[in-house]
C-alpha positions in Angstrom: 0.0 0.0 0.0 1.4 3.4 -0.9 0.2 6.9 0.0 0.4 10.0 -2.0 1.5 13.2 -0.3 -2.0 14.7 -0.3 -3.5 11.5 1.1 -1.0 11.5 4.0 -1.8 15.1 4.8 -5.5 14.4 4.9 -4.9 11.3 7.0 -2.8 13.2 9.6 -5.4 16.0 9.7 -8.3 13.7 10.2 -6.5 11.5 12.7 -5.5 14.4 14.9 -9.1 15.6 14.9 -10.9 12.2 15.3 -8.6 10.0 17.4 -8.4 10.9 21.0 -4.8 10.8 22.3 -3.3 10.9 18.8 0.1 12.5 18.9 1.9 14.1 16.0 5.6 13.6 15.8 6.8 17.1 15.0 10.5 16.6 15.0 10.8 14.8 11.7 9.2 15.0 8.3 6.7 17.6 7.1 5.6 18.4 10.7 9.1 19.6 11.7 9.7 23.2 12.4 11.9 23.7 9.4 9.0 22.5 7.1 6.4 25.0 8.4 6.4 27.0 5.2 5.9 23.8 3.1 3.1 22.7 5.5 1.3 26.0 5.2 1.5 25.9 1.4 0.2 22.3 1.4 -2.7 23.3 3.7 -3.6 26.2 1.5 -3.6 23.9 -1.6 -5.9 21.4 0.3 -8.2 24.3 1.2 -7.6 24.0 4.9 -8.2 27.5 6.4 -5.5 28.6 8.8 -7.0 30.6 11.7 -4.4 32.8 13.4 -4.4 32.6 17.2 -5.4 35.7 19.0 -3.2 36.6 21.9 -5.1 37.8 25.0 -3.6 39.1 28.2 -4.6 37.5 31.5 -7.1 40.2 32.4 -9.1 39.5 29.2 -9.0 35.7 29.8 -10.2 36.2 33.4 -12.9 38.5 32.3 -14.2 36.2 29.5 -13.7 32.8 31.0 -14.3 33.3 34.7 -16.4 36.5 34.7 -13.8 38.1 37.0 -12.7 41.7 36.6 -9.1 42.0 37.8 -9.2 45.8 37.8 -12.1 46.1 40.2 -11.3 47.3 43.7 -11.4 44.3 46.1 -12.7 46.5 48.9 -15.6 48.5 47.5 -16.1 46.6 44.2 -17.2 49.8 42.4 -13.8 51.6 42.0 -11.1 50.8 39.5 -7.5 49.9 40.4 -4.7 51.4 38.3 -1.3 49.9 37.8 1.5 51.9 39.4 4.5 49.7 38.9 5.5 46.4 37.2 8.2 44.3 38.7 10.5 42.1 36.5 10.7 38.4 37.1 13.0 37.5 40.0 13.4 41.1 41.0 14.0 42.3 44.5 10.5 43.5 45.0 10.7 44.9 48.5 13.7 47.1 47.9 12.4 48.3 44.5 9.0 49.1 46.0 10.4 51.0 48.9 12.7 53.0 46.6 9.7 53.8 44.4 7.5 54.6 47.4 10.1 56.9 49.0 10.5 58.7 45.6 6.7 59.3 45.6 6.7 60.6 49.2 9.6 63.0 48.6 8.0 64.6 45.5 
């Protein structure tokens, strides 16, 4: 039994949708990272629509999925909180916050 390239693409697409637990091996062959351009061209030829993923920040996800407003004041629930400062990952938060707070007090 032999497969044509289009038959293989259709089989992989249908198997990934229909068979629970089906895993695609993405390190070799046409599903590898270096073959993404070829894969997109093949999908376009087959008429498979490619829907781009929409990036949402965590506040939008919380608002839509959990009906939770992250900017609402936790005390009165009617006011809005505003971001004053972001801290980088693994930053010394206490020292940075105190430095920022003392700068606010002195001005």
